[in-house]
C-alpha positions in Angstrom: -34.0 11.2 14.0 -31.3 11.7 11.4 -31.0 9.6 8.4 -28.8 9.6 5.3 -28.8 7.2 2.5 -25.8 6.5 0.4 -25.3 3.7 -2.1 -22.2 1.9 -0.9 -22.6 -1.0 -3.4 -19.3 -0.6 -5.0 -17.8 1.6 -2.4 -15.2 -0.9 -1.0 -13.8 -1.2 -4.5 -13.2 2.6 -4.7 -11.1 3.1 -1.7 -7.8 4.9 -2.5 -5.1 3.0 -0.6 -2.7 5.9 0.0 -5.5 8.2 1.3 -6.6 5.4 3.6 -3.0 4.8 4.9 -2.6 8.6 5.4 -5.8 8.8 7.5 -4.6 5.8 9.5 -1.4 7.5 10.3 -3.3 10.8 11.2 -5.2 8.7 13.7 -2.0 7.5 15.4 -2.0 4.0 14.1 1.5 2.6 14.5 3.5 3.3 11.3 4.7 -0.3 11.3 1.1 -1.5 10.9 0.5 1.0 8.2 3.6 -0.1 6.4 2.6 -3.8 6.7 -0.9 -2.9 5.2 0.8 -0.8 2.5 3.1 -3.7 1.5 0.1 -6.1 1.6 -2.2 -3.9 -0.5 0.5 -2.7 -2.9 1.7 -6.3 -3.8 -1.5 -8.0 -4.2 -2.1 -9.8 -7.5 -5.7 -10.7 -8.6 -6.9 -13.3 -11.0 -10.3 -13.8 -12.6 -11.8 -17.3 -12.8 -14.5 -18.0 -15.4 -15.7 -21.5 -15.3 -12.5 -23.5 -15.7 -10.4 -20.7 -17.1 -8.2 -18.4 -14.9 -6.8 -15.1 -16.3 -3.3 -14.0 -15.9 -2.5 -12.0 -12.8 -3.1 -8.3 -12.5 -2.6 -5.6 -9.9 -5.4 -3.7 -8.1 -5.1 0.0 -7.6 -8.0 0.6 -5.3 -10.4 -1.2 -3.0 -10.2 -2.9 0.4 -9.6 -6.6 0.6 -12.5 -8.7 1.9 -12.1 -9.9 5.5 -12.4 -8.9 9.1 -10.3 -5.7 8.7 -12.2 -4.3 5.7 -15.2 -2.9 7.7 -12.8 -1.0 10.0 -10.7 0.3 7.1 -13.6 1.5 5.1 -15.4 3.1 8.1 -12.2 5.0 8.8 -11.9 5.9 5.1 -15.4 7.6 5.2 -15.4 9.0 8.7 -14.7 12.5 7.6 -17.5 12.4 5.0 -19.9 11.1 7.7 -18.8 13.9 10.0 -19.3 16.5 7.3 -22.8 15.3 6.5 -23.9 15.3 10.2 -22.5 18.8 10.8 -23.8 20.3 7.5 -27.0 21.6 8.9 -28.8 20.3 6.0 -32.0 18.3 6.5 -35.1 18.6 8.5 -36.3 18.0 12.1 -39.4 16.0 12.7 -41.1 16.8 16.0 -43.7 14.4 17.3 -46.1 15.5 20.0 -47.9 12.9 22.1 
């Protein structure tokens, strides 16, 4: 059994768009789809609502948007990290004899 624990509590907020788009292109994702994602992410404006008050808009520089596509994008973003951890040779092997 191999297990690794990583705290991904704020991880979706830390994704660098341009690194993600580069990884998608490296995977052979159609460049038109990547351009649409880049346009979508680069032009998003966010607001903060506190009770009945809404802030003025501001741009986000990192993070994946919430939705159906986010888990796929995030898993692609960390795939290389997971691969490196699995192949690091660090850890222990538990052998159970019955």
